[in-house]
C-alpha positions in Angstrom: -2.5 26.6 7.3 -1.4 26.5 11.2 1.7 24.0 12.0 -0.9 22.3 14.3 -4.6 21.5 13.7 -7.0 19.3 15.1 -9.6 17.0 12.7 -11.3 15.2 16.0 -13.7 16.6 18.4 -12.9 13.6 20.5 -9.0 13.4 21.4 -9.2 10.6 23.9 -6.7 7.6 23.6 -8.7 4.6 22.3 -7.6 1.4 24.3 -6.3 -1.4 22.3 -5.9 -3.9 25.2 -4.8 -4.0 28.8 -1.9 -1.3 29.1 -2.1 -0.3 25.4 -3.4 2.5 23.6 -3.8 4.3 20.1 -2.7 7.6 20.3 -2.6 8.4 16.8 -4.2 10.8 14.5 -6.9 10.8 11.6 -6.5 12.7 8.3 -9.9 13.2 6.7 -8.6 15.4 4.3 -5.5 13.8 2.4 -6.1 12.9 -1.2 -2.8 12.4 -2.5 0.1 10.2 -0.4 3.0 10.6 -2.6 1.0 9.8 -5.7 -1.2 7.3 -4.3 -5.4 8.5 -4.6 -6.7 8.4 -0.9 -10.2 9.3 -1.5 -10.8 7.9 2.2 -8.3 10.0 4.0 -5.8 8.0 6.3 -4.7 7.8 9.8 -1.2 8.1 11.4 -0.9 5.4 14.0 1.1 6.1 17.2 0.8 3.6 20.2 1.3 4.2 23.9 2.3 1.2 26.1 1.7 2.0 30.1 3.9 -0.5 31.8 6.2 0.4 34.2 8.2 2.6 32.0 5.8 4.2 29.5 6.5 3.5 25.9 5.3 5.6 22.7 5.8 3.9 19.6 6.1 6.1 16.7 4.6 9.7 16.3 2.4 11.5 13.7 2.8 13.7 10.5 4.0 17.1 12.2 0.7 19.0 11.7 -1.0 16.5 13.9 1.1 16.5 17.1 -1.7 18.4 19.1 -4.0 15.7 18.3 -1.3 13.1 19.4 -0.4 14.8 22.4 -4.0 15.4 23.6 -4.4 11.5 23.3 -1.4 10.8 25.2 -2.6 13.5 28.0 -5.6 11.5 28.5 -4.0 8.6 30.0 -0.6 9.6 31.1 1.5 12.9 31.6 3.7 13.1 28.8 6.9 14.0 30.7 6.7 10.3 32.0 7.3 8.6 28.8 10.6 6.9 29.4 11.1 5.5 25.7 10.2 6.5 22.1 10.3 3.7 19.7 10.8 4.4 15.9 9.8 1.8 13.5 10.0 4.0 10.5 11.7 7.4 9.7 9.4 8.3 7.0 7.8 12.0 7.9 4.4 10.8 8.5 5.7 8.5 11.3 8.6 10.8 12.5 7.2 14.4 12.1 6.4 14.9 15.5 9.5 13.3 16.8 11.0 16.3 17.7 8.1 18.3 19.3 7.4 15.1 21.6 11.2 15.0 22.6 10.7 18.7 23.9 8.1 17.6 26.3 9.3 14.0 27.3 13.1 15.5 27.9 14.5 12.3 29.4 12.9 9.9 26.9 15.4 7.4 25.3 14.7 6.8 21.3 14.9 3.1 20.2 15.6 2.3 16.9 17.6 0.5 14.2 20.7 1.3 13.0 19.4 2.0 9.8 16.5 3.9 11.2 18.9 6.2 13.4 20.4 7.1 10.2 17.7 8.1 8.5 16.2 9.9 11.3 19.2 11.9 11.6 18.8 12.7 7.7 15.3 14.0 8.3 15.8 15.7 11.4 19.0 17.8 11.5 20.5 19.3 14.3 18.3 17.0 16.5 20.2 15.4 19.6 19.1 11.8 19.4 19.8 9.7 22.4 19.1 6.3 20.3 19.2 2.6 21.7 20.1 0.6 18.7 18.3 -2.9 18.2 18.7 -5.3 15.7 16.6 -8.1 14.3 15.6 -10.2 17.2 16.5 -8.0 19.9 14.7 -8.6 22.8 14.6 -5.8 25.4 12.8 -6.2 28.9 11.5 -2.6 29.7 9.7 -2.5 32.8 7.2 -5.3 33.2 7.1 -5.3 29.4 9.2 -7.7 26.7 9.7 -6.2 23.4 11.1 -8.5 20.6 12.2 -6.0 17.3 12.0 -7.9 14.1 13.9 -6.5 10.8 11.2 -5.4 8.5 13.6 -4.0 5.9 12.1 -3.1 2.5 8.7 -3.1 3.7 8.6 -0.9 2.4 11.6 1.0 3.1 15.3 0.0 4.4 14.7 1.3 7.8 11.4 -0.6 8.7 11.1 -2.3 11.9 8.4 -4.4 13.6 7.7 -5.1 17.3 6.2 -7.7 19.2 4.8 -7.2 22.8 5.0 -10.6 24.3 2.7 -9.6 27.2 -0.1 -8.8 25.4 0.4 -10.8 21.9 0.4 -7.3 19.7 2.5 -7.1 16.5 3.2 -3.3 16.0 4.0 -3.9 12.1 5.2 -0.7 10.7 4.0 -0.2 7.2 3.0 -4.1 6.7 -0.9 -4.7 6.7 -1.7 -1.1 6.7 -4.7 0.9 4.8 -5.2 4.4 3.9 -8.5 4.6 5.5 -9.7 7.5 7.8 -12.4 6.2 10.2 -13.0 6.7 13.8 -13.5 2.8 14.3 -10.2 1.5 15.2 -10.6 -2.0 14.5 -11.0 -4.4 11.6 -13.8 -6.0 12.9 -15.6 -2.8 13.4 -15.6 -1.9 9.5 -17.1 -4.0 6.4 -14.9 -6.7 5.7 -14.9 -5.8 2.0 -14.0 -2.2 2.8 -11.2 -3.0 5.1 -9.5 -5.6 2.9 -9.8 -3.5 -0.7 -8.2 -0.9 1.3 -5.4 -3.5 2.5 -5.0 -4.9 -1.3 -5.1 -1.3 -2.6 -2.1 -0.4 0.2 -0.1 -3.6 -0.5 -0.2 -3.0 -4.2 0.8 0.3 -4.2 3.3 0.8 -1.3 4.3 -3.0 -0.9 4.1 -5.0 -4.2 7.3 -4.0 -5.5 8.8 -6.1 -2.7 6.9 -9.2 -3.0 9.9 -11.4 -2.8 10.9 -9.7 0.7 7.0 -9.9 1.7 7.1 -14.0 1.4 10.4 -14.5 3.1 9.6 -11.6 5.9 6.2 -13.6 6.7 7.6 -16.9 6.9 10.1 -15.8 9.1 7.5 -14.2 11.1 5.3 -17.2 11.3 8.5 -19.6 12.1 9.0 -17.7 15.5 5.7 -19.0 16.8 4.7 -15.8 18.0 1.2 -15.9 19.9 0.0 -12.8 17.5 -3.7 -11.9 18.6 -3.5 -8.4 17.4 -1.9 -6.6 14.3 -1.3 -2.9 15.0 0.0 -1.2 11.8 1.1 2.5 11.1 -1.8 3.3 9.0 -5.7 2.3 9.3 -7.6 0.2 11.6 -6.1 -2.6 13.8 -6.6 -6.4 12.9 -8.0 -8.4 15.6 -9.9 -11.6 16.1 -9.4 -13.9 13.0 -6.0 -12.7 11.5 -5.5 -15.6 9.2 -7.6 -13.6 6.2 -4.9 -10.7 6.2 -2.2 -13.3 6.8 -3.2 -15.4 3.7 -3.8 -12.5 1.6 -0.2 -11.3 1.9 1.0 -14.6 1.3 -1.2 -14.7 -1.8 -0.6 -11.5 -3.2 3.5 -11.8 -2.2 3.5 -15.0 -4.2 1.9 -13.5 -7.3 -1.0 -16.0 -7.4 -3.3 -14.9 -10.4 -7.0 -15.1 -10.6 -9.1 -15.7 -13.6 -9.2 -12.0 -14.3 -7.9 -9.5 -16.9 -7.8 -5.7 -16.6 -8.3 -3.7 -19.9 -7.0 -0.1 -19.2 -7.3 2.5 -22.0 -7.6 6.2 -23.0 -9.1 7.4 -26.0 -9.4 10.8 -28.0 -12.6 10.4 -30.1 -14.1 7.2 -28.7 -12.4 4.7 -31.1 -9.9 3.2 -28.6 -13.0 2.8 -26.0 -15.1 0.9 -28.6 -12.0 -1.3 -29.0 -11.8 -1.7 -25.2 -15.2 -2.8 -24.8 -15.3 -5.1 -27.6 -12.0 -6.8 -26.6 -13.6 -7.0 -23.0 -16.8 -8.8 -24.3 -14.5 -11.3 -26.1 -12.6 -11.9 -22.8 -16.0 -12.6 -20.8 -17.1 -14.9 -23.3 -15.3 -17.8 -21.9 -15.9 -16.9 -18.3 -13.2 -14.8 -17.4 -13.8 -11.8 -15.2 -12.8 -8.8 -16.3 -12.5 -4.7 -15.2 -12.1 -2.0 -17.6 -10.7 1.6 -16.8 -10.8 4.6 -18.8 -7.4 6.3 -17.2 -9.1 9.9 -17.8 -11.6 9.2 -15.0 -9.7 6.4 -12.8 -6.5 6.9 -10.9 -3.4 5.0 -11.7 -3.4 3.6 -8.1 -7.0 2.2 -8.3 -6.1 0.5 -11.6 -2.9 -1.1 -10.1 -5.1 -2.6 -7.3 -6.9 -4.6 -9.9 -3.8 -5.4 -11.9 -2.2 -6.9 -8.6 -4.3 -10.2 -8.8 -5.0 -10.1 -12.6 -3.7 -12.5 -14.9 -3.7 -10.2 -17.9 -3.5 -6.5 -18.6 -4.6 -5.0 -21.8 -3.5 -1.5 -22.2 -4.9 0.5 -25.0 -3.6 3.8 -26.6 -4.7 6.2 -29.5 -1.5 7.5 -31.0 -0.8 11.3 -30.6 2.2 12.9 -32.0 3.7 9.6 -33.3 3.5 8.3 -29.4 1.2 7.1 -27.3 -1.1 9.1 -25.1 0.1 11.1 -22.4 -2.1 9.3 -19.5 -1.2 6.0 -20.9 2.4 6.7 -20.4 1.9 8.1 -17.1 0.1 4.8 -16.1 3.0 2.9 -17.6 5.6 4.5 -16.1 4.0 3.7 -12.7 3.4 0.3 -13.4 6.6 -0.6 -14.3 8.1 0.4 -11.1 6.2 -2.3 -9.2 8.0 -5.5 -11.1 4.5 -7.6 -11.2 5.2 -11.1 -12.3 3.1 -13.8 -13.6 1.3 -11.3 -16.3 0.1 -11.6 -19.6 0.5 -8.3 -21.5 -1.6 -7.4 -24.7 -1.7 -3.6 -26.5 -4.5 -2.2 -28.9 -5.2 1.3 -30.1 -6.8 3.4 -33.0 -4.7 5.6 -35.1 -5.1 8.4 -37.8 -2.0 7.8 -40.1 1.4 6.6 -38.1 -0.3 4.2 -35.5 3.0 3.7 -33.2 1.4 4.0 -29.8 0.2 0.3 -29.7 3.9 -1.2 -30.3 5.3 1.3 -28.0 2.9 0.1 -25.0 3.9 -3.5 -26.1 7.5 -2.8 -25.8 7.2 -1.4 -22.5 4.9 -4.7 -21.3 7.6 -6.8 -22.7 10.3 -5.2 -21.0 8.4 -5.5 -17.6 8.7 -9.2 -18.2 5.1 -10.1 -19.4 4.1 -13.1 -21.6 2.9 -10.5 -24.6 0.5 -11.0 -27.4 2.2 -9.9 -30.5 1.6 -8.2 -32.7 -0.9 -5.5 -31.0 -4.3 -4.9 -32.3 -4.4 -1.7 -34.0 -7.3 0.0 -36.1 -7.3 2.8 -38.5 -10.0 6.0 -37.5 -13.4 4.7 -36.5 -13.4 0.9 -36.2 -15.9 -0.9 -38.3 -18.1 -3.7 -37.6 -15.3 -6.2 -39.1 -12.7 -4.4 -36.9 -14.8 -4.7 -33.6 -15.4 -8.5 -34.5 -11.5 -8.7 -34.6 -11.2 -7.0 -31.4 -13.7 -9.8 -29.8 -11.5 -12.4 -31.1 -8.4 -10.6 -29.8 -10.3 -10.8 -26.3 -11.0 -14.4 -26.7 -7.4 -15.5 -27.4 -6.7 -13.4 -24.1 -9.3 -15.1 -22.2 -7.8 -18.4 -23.8 -4.5 -17.7 -22.4 -5.5 -16.7 -19.1 -7.6 -19.9 -18.6 -4.5 -21.5 -19.7 -2.3 -19.9 -17.4 -4.7 -20.0 -14.1 -5.8 -23.8 -14.9 
């Protein structure tokens, strides 16, 4: 594949408000974003502020430089860019930085000290002239006033936000993003169900590990009393209009507030563990608790995690293979463990032939995550009988009782 390629017929900048344009790129083809399943692609958002001294905020993934350059050129000569703000050094944001600096030869890079450090590690031999900013630094650039906010660990140590006072825009870096490729640029142009699901999935798989940081940073942001009218993230659509929905959602997710919901996730060899899974789910639903059932063979782990995020209980089923848990279950639990989710009930089950170690292994991992576990795990030998399935229903009822108690 060539280094530069276009994915859009129209490569014009999109006006966000007076003097501010989206000049990013749309990636319809990407399906894996460092282990996160992206069936709807993504965008790499770069923004251009056309004040007295043009400012470019972030760049795009390297292969999309031509698309970004075309959009910039539709509103200003790229050589006229005076400043390039790097809010984050990851290559989907800074990949085209060397290329744009070859054109905007006199542009100065603005970045936090940590971002400057990381940029040099990503782009060796790049002679960066960096103006370093700290949390709360306010710069008057021409007729525009920019305040920089430390957003460390949302989701890298170098993440920074920028608030543009004259236009009420928060350039939020990775926070509030979604992996969603669409020609519509604004949240009110896309179904709310779609954009909120993608925001939730993004939060679950990118941000949730740092939930305590999210709560702290959001409270700090809101305490500054900025008149935020638009939130422009690094991926996905731009939030405008009523921002309460996405802000409230982030506060809810970061505080770990569980819903009356359980997630049953499993894999199966001959269908026995699957039968157990559905019987357990039936027991959970009998008390009015919402339940989602996922077969790991046909559902990506990032989609399961999205539902686990606000669930009160996770119930994991595995057959025993070679005296251990099934590979797909081990993969999912390894992934889940990295997110340090709190306020969860954990349970395990599975069918086995003669040894049956898998359910206990699963439960031990859930316990190591700090979940409130139900012991012992539920096991069935070979094909579950009607009596076995009745026990599965009872197991599900016990789980639902715990969920109702925890969410009362």
